[in-house]
Backbone as a printed PyTorch tensor [residue, N CA C, xyz], in Angstrom:
tensor([[[ 21.0440, -43.7740,   0.9880],
         [ 20.0110, -44.4620,   1.7460],
         [ 19.0420, -45.1830,   0.8140]],

        [[ 18.7030, -44.5980,  -0.3140],
         [ 17.7800, -45.2400,  -1.2400],
         [ 18.3390, -46.5640,  -1.7320]],

        [[ 19.6280, -46.6160,  -2.0250],
         [ 20.2360, -47.8510,  -2.4900],
         [ 20.1710, -48.9280,  -1.4120]],

        [[ 20.4500, -48.5560,  -0.1560],
         [ 20.3320, -49.5060,   0.9450],
         [ 18.9230, -50.0560,   1.0200]],

        [[ 17.9420, -49.1800,   0.8910],
         [ 16.5470, -49.5920,   0.9460],
         [ 16.2410, -50.6020,  -0.1610]],

        [[ 16.7250, -50.3490,  -1.3480],
         [ 16.4680, -51.2610,  -2.4720],
         [ 17.0860, -52.6290,  -2.2170]],

        [[ 18.2840, -52.6490,  -1.6570],
         [ 18.9080, -53.9350,  -1.3260],
         [ 18.1070, -54.6510,  -0.2390]],

        [[ 17.6140, -53.9060,   0.7290],
         [ 16.8150, -54.5100,   1.7910],
         [ 15.5570, -55.1580,   1.2090]],

        [[ 14.9110, -54.4880,   0.2720],
         [ 13.7160, -55.0420,  -0.3770],
         [ 14.0790, -56.3000,  -1.1620]],

        [[ 15.2240, -56.2970,  -1.8130],
         [ 15.6580, -57.4750,  -2.5650],
         [ 15.8300, -58.6750,  -1.6360]],

        [[ 16.4410, -58.4440,  -0.4790],
         [ 16.6050, -59.5460,   0.4810],
         [ 15.2580, -59.9870,   1.0400]],

        [[ 14.3480, -59.0440,   1.2730],
         [ 13.0150, -59.4020,   1.7350],
         [ 12.3320, -60.3060,   0.7080]],

        [[ 12.3830, -59.9200,  -0.5480],
         [ 11.7460, -60.7070,  -1.6010],
         [ 12.3740, -62.0910,  -1.7370]],

        [[ 13.6890, -62.1500,  -1.6210],
         [ 14.3530, -63.4540,  -1.6930],
         [ 13.9650, -64.3170,  -0.4970]],

        [[ 13.8070, -63.6760,   0.6670],
         [ 13.3510, -64.4010,   1.8550],
         [ 11.9620, -64.9810,   1.6640]],

        [[ 11.0620, -64.2010,   1.0100],
         [  9.7280, -64.7170,   0.6910],
         [  9.8340, -65.9730,  -0.1700]],

        [[ 10.6800, -65.9050,  -1.1910],
         [ 10.8380, -67.0520,  -2.0970],
         [ 11.3460, -68.2770,  -1.3500]],

        [[ 12.3270, -68.0840,  -0.5050],
         [ 12.8570, -69.2220,   0.2490],
         [ 11.8260, -69.7780,   1.2180]],

        [[ 11.0590, -68.8860,   1.8400],
         [  9.9970, -69.3440,   2.7340],
         [  8.9520, -70.1600,   1.9940]],

        [[  8.6000, -69.7290,   0.7930],
         [  7.6340, -70.4710,  -0.0160],
         [  8.1490, -71.8590,  -0.3840]],

        [[  9.4660, -72.0120,  -0.4330],
         [ 10.0790, -73.3120,  -0.7100],
         [ 10.3480, -74.0980,   0.5710]],

        [[  9.8840, -73.5550,   1.6980],
         [ 10.0730, -74.1470,   3.0230],
         [ 11.5420, -74.2140,   3.4350]],

        [[ 12.3510, -73.3300,   2.8780],
         [ 13.7480, -73.1630,   3.2910],
         [ 13.7660, -72.0540,   4.3450]],

        [[ 13.3320, -72.4220,   5.5500],
         [ 13.1580, -71.4120,   6.5890],
         [ 14.4750, -70.8340,   7.0770]],

        [[ 15.5240, -71.6440,   7.1440],
         [ 16.8170, -71.1010,   7.5740],
         [ 17.3330, -70.0990,   6.5410]],

        [[ 17.1490, -70.3810,   5.2660],
         [ 17.5400, -69.4370,   4.2220],
         [ 16.7110, -68.1700,   4.2700]],

        [[ 15.4090, -68.3240,   4.5060],
         [ 14.5270, -67.1560,   4.6180],
         [ 14.9350, -66.2910,   5.8030]],

        [[ 15.2160, -66.9310,   6.9310],
         [ 15.6340, -66.1890,   8.1260],
         [ 16.9080, -65.4100,   7.8380]],

        [[ 17.8500, -66.0470,   7.1680],
         [ 19.1100, -65.3650,   6.8330],
         [ 18.8550, -64.1470,   5.9460]],

        [[ 17.9720, -64.2760,   4.9640],
         [ 17.6900, -63.1480,   4.0790],
         [ 16.9440, -62.0360,   4.8050]],

        [[ 15.9720, -62.3770,   5.6350],
         [ 15.2730, -61.3500,   6.4010],
         [ 16.2250, -60.6530,   7.3700]],

        [[ 17.1550, -61.4130,   7.9400],
         [ 18.1560, -60.8150,   8.8300],
         [ 19.0370, -59.8380,   8.0650]],

        [[ 19.4280, -60.1860,   6.8550],
         [ 20.2420, -59.2800,   6.0290],
         [ 19.4590, -58.0110,   5.7020]],

        [[ 18.1690, -58.1480,   5.4010],
         [ 17.3350, -56.9700,   5.1440],
         [ 17.3000, -56.0570,   6.3610]],

        [[ 17.2080, -56.6500,   7.5530],
         [ 17.1950, -55.8790,   8.8020],
         [ 18.5340, -55.2050,   9.0310]],

        [[ 19.6270, -55.8890,   8.7320],
         [ 20.9600, -55.2770,   8.8700],
         [ 21.0810, -54.0480,   7.9710]],

        [[ 20.5100, -54.1360,   6.7680],
         [ 20.5760, -53.0150,   5.8330],
         [ 19.6290, -51.8820,   6.2120]],

        [[ 18.4920, -52.2270,   6.8170],
         [ 17.5050, -51.2260,   7.2330],
         [ 16.8990, -51.6560,   8.5640]],

        [[ 17.5080, -51.2390,   9.6720],
         [ 17.0500, -51.6720,  10.9940],
         [ 15.6220, -51.2390,  11.3590]],

        [[ 15.0150, -50.3860,  10.5690],
         [ 13.6460, -49.9330,  10.8220],
         [ 12.6400, -50.6280,   9.9050]],

        [[ 13.0130, -51.7340,   9.3150],
         [ 12.1990, -52.4400,   8.3220],
         [ 11.2640, -53.4220,   9.0260]],

        [[ 10.1040, -52.9280,   9.4470],
         [  9.1490, -53.7320,  10.1950],
         [  8.6880, -54.9760,   9.4600]],

        [[  8.5230, -54.8650,   8.1500],
         [  8.0920, -56.0010,   7.3370],
         [  9.0990, -57.1530,   7.4320]],

        [[ 10.3780, -56.8230,   7.4430],
         [ 11.4160, -57.8560,   7.5350],
         [ 11.3910, -58.5330,   8.9060]],

        [[ 11.1920, -57.7430,   9.9720],
         [ 11.1020, -58.3400,  11.3060],
         [  9.9080, -59.2820,  11.3900]],

        [[  8.7600, -58.8350,  10.8740],
         [  7.5540, -59.6530,  10.9370],
         [  7.7410, -60.9640,  10.1740]],

        [[  8.2670, -60.8770,   8.9830],
         [  8.4370, -62.0840,   8.1790],
         [  9.5330, -62.9930,   8.7150]],

        [[ 10.5340, -62.4180,   9.3430],
         [ 11.5240, -63.2700,  10.0120],
         [ 10.8560, -64.0140,  11.1620]],

        [[  9.9610, -63.3290,  11.8730],
         [  9.2110, -63.9910,  12.9390],
         [  8.3800, -65.1460,  12.4140]],

        [[  7.7230, -64.9410,  11.2790],
         [  6.9200, -66.0060,  10.6790],
         [  7.8030, -67.2030,  10.3140]],

        [[  8.9590, -66.9240,   9.6970],
         [  9.8770, -68.0090,   9.3230],
         [ 10.4100, -68.7270,  10.5500]],

        [[ 10.7390, -67.9610,  11.5990],
         [ 11.2180, -68.5960,  12.8310],
         [ 10.1360, -69.4690,  13.4530]],

        [[  8.9030, -68.9630,  13.4470],
         [  7.8010, -69.7470,  14.0090],
         [  7.6350, -71.0640,  13.2480]],

        [[  7.6870, -71.0000,  11.9290],
         [  7.5480, -72.2150,  11.1170],
         [  8.7210, -73.1660,  11.3150]],

        [[  9.8910, -72.6210,  11.6540],
         [ 11.0780, -73.4420,  11.8860],
         [ 11.1530, -73.9550,  13.3210]],

        [[ 10.2060, -73.5430,  14.1630],
         [ 10.2090, -73.9850,  15.5580],
         [ 11.2010, -73.2350,  16.4310]],

        [[ 11.5660, -72.0240,  16.0180],
         [ 12.5090, -71.1950,  16.7680],
         [ 11.7590, -70.0830,  17.5050]],

        [[ 12.3780, -69.4970,  18.5450],
         [ 11.7380, -68.3620,  19.2230],
         [ 11.5140, -67.2030,  18.2500]],

        [[ 10.3210, -66.6410,  18.2760],
         [  9.9410, -65.6450,  17.2810],
         [  9.2910, -64.3920,  17.8540]],

        [[  8.8810, -64.4060,  19.0930],
         [  8.0950, -63.2970,  19.6440],
         [  8.8310, -61.9620,  19.6060]],

        [[ 10.1340, -61.9590,  19.7820],
         [ 10.8630, -60.6840,  19.7780],
         [ 10.7940, -60.0140,  18.4080]],

        [[ 10.7430, -60.7980,  17.3410],
         [ 10.6090, -60.2150,  16.0020],
         [  9.2310, -59.5910,  15.8110]],

        [[  8.1850, -60.2810,  16.2460],
         [  6.8420, -59.7170,  16.1490],
         [  6.7390, -58.4400,  16.9810]],

        [[  7.3210, -58.4740,  18.1720],
         [  7.2670, -57.3020,  19.0540],
         [  7.9720, -56.1120,  18.4040]],

        [[  9.1610, -56.3270,  17.8560],
         [  9.9050, -55.2390,  17.2190],
         [  9.1450, -54.6900,  16.0190]],

        [[  8.5910, -55.5730,  15.1910],
         [  7.8270, -55.1250,  14.0260],
         [  6.6150, -54.3060,  14.4630]],

        [[  5.9670, -54.7290,  15.5270],
         [  4.8210, -53.9930,  16.0570],
         [  5.2540, -52.6080,  16.5330]],

        [[  6.3650, -52.5560,  17.2450],
         [  6.8900, -51.2700,  17.7230],
         [  7.2060, -50.3290,  16.5630]],

        [[  7.5900, -50.9040,  15.4240],
         [  7.9050, -50.0960,  14.2410],
         [  6.6520, -49.7380,  13.4330]],

        [[  5.4860, -50.1630,  13.9240],
         [  4.2410, -49.7840,  13.2890],
         [  3.6860, -50.7650,  12.2750]],

        [[  4.2550, -51.9570,  12.2100],
         [  3.7680, -52.9640,  11.2670],
         [  2.5850, -53.6740,  11.9260]],

        [[  1.3760, -53.3090,  11.5280],
         [  0.1540, -53.7320,  12.2100],
         [ -0.0610, -55.2470,  12.2430]],

        [[  0.2480, -55.9510,  11.1570],
         [  0.0680, -57.4070,  11.1560],
         [  0.8370, -58.0480,  12.3040]],

        [[  2.0340, -57.5460,  12.5450],
         [  2.8720, -58.1110,  13.6090],
         [  2.2380, -57.9010,  14.9770]],

        [[  1.5530, -56.7940,  15.1720],
         [  0.8830, -56.5460,  16.4580],
         [ -0.1550, -57.6270,  16.7200]],

        [[ -0.8950, -57.9850,  15.6920],
         [ -1.8810, -59.0580,  15.8520],
         [ -1.2280, -60.3840,  16.1650]],

        [[ -0.1560, -60.7080,  15.4520],
         [  0.5550, -61.9640,  15.7220],
         [  1.1160, -61.9690,  17.1390]],

        [[  1.6950, -60.8440,  17.5400],
         [  2.2900, -60.7500,  18.8700],
         [  1.2110, -60.9210,  19.9440]],

        [[  0.1070, -60.1970,  19.8040],
         [ -0.9600, -60.2720,  20.8010],
         [ -1.5960, -61.6480,  20.8500]],

        [[ -1.6800, -62.3250,  19.7240],
         [ -2.2960, -63.6520,  19.6700],
         [ -1.3680, -64.7290,  20.2000]],

        [[ -0.0790, -64.6870,  19.8290],
         [  0.8270, -65.8070,  20.1140],
         [  1.8070, -65.5890,  21.2590]],

        [[  2.0140, -64.3470,  21.6560],
         [  3.1540, -64.0810,  22.5410],
         [  2.7740, -63.4780,  23.8900]],

        [[  1.5360, -63.2900,  24.1410],
         [  1.1460, -62.6980,  25.4420],
         [  0.5390, -63.7240,  26.3370]]])
């Protein structure tokens, strides 16, 4: 499990880098891979939501899931943008 977690963090970090380069589809793919490796990774759901929002794609379900997993930033985004 620890190895899976480390790979998930690596994909999260790569997603951040791609997002900073405005490669939102690449960021979404990396955040999705992080979620596949660790389905309880609230940070990955939240950041995938941010990338989807910037790409003009539906994003509220990612914020909602991250909030349900206890990622507080996502709760604020969800309450502000999705209700």
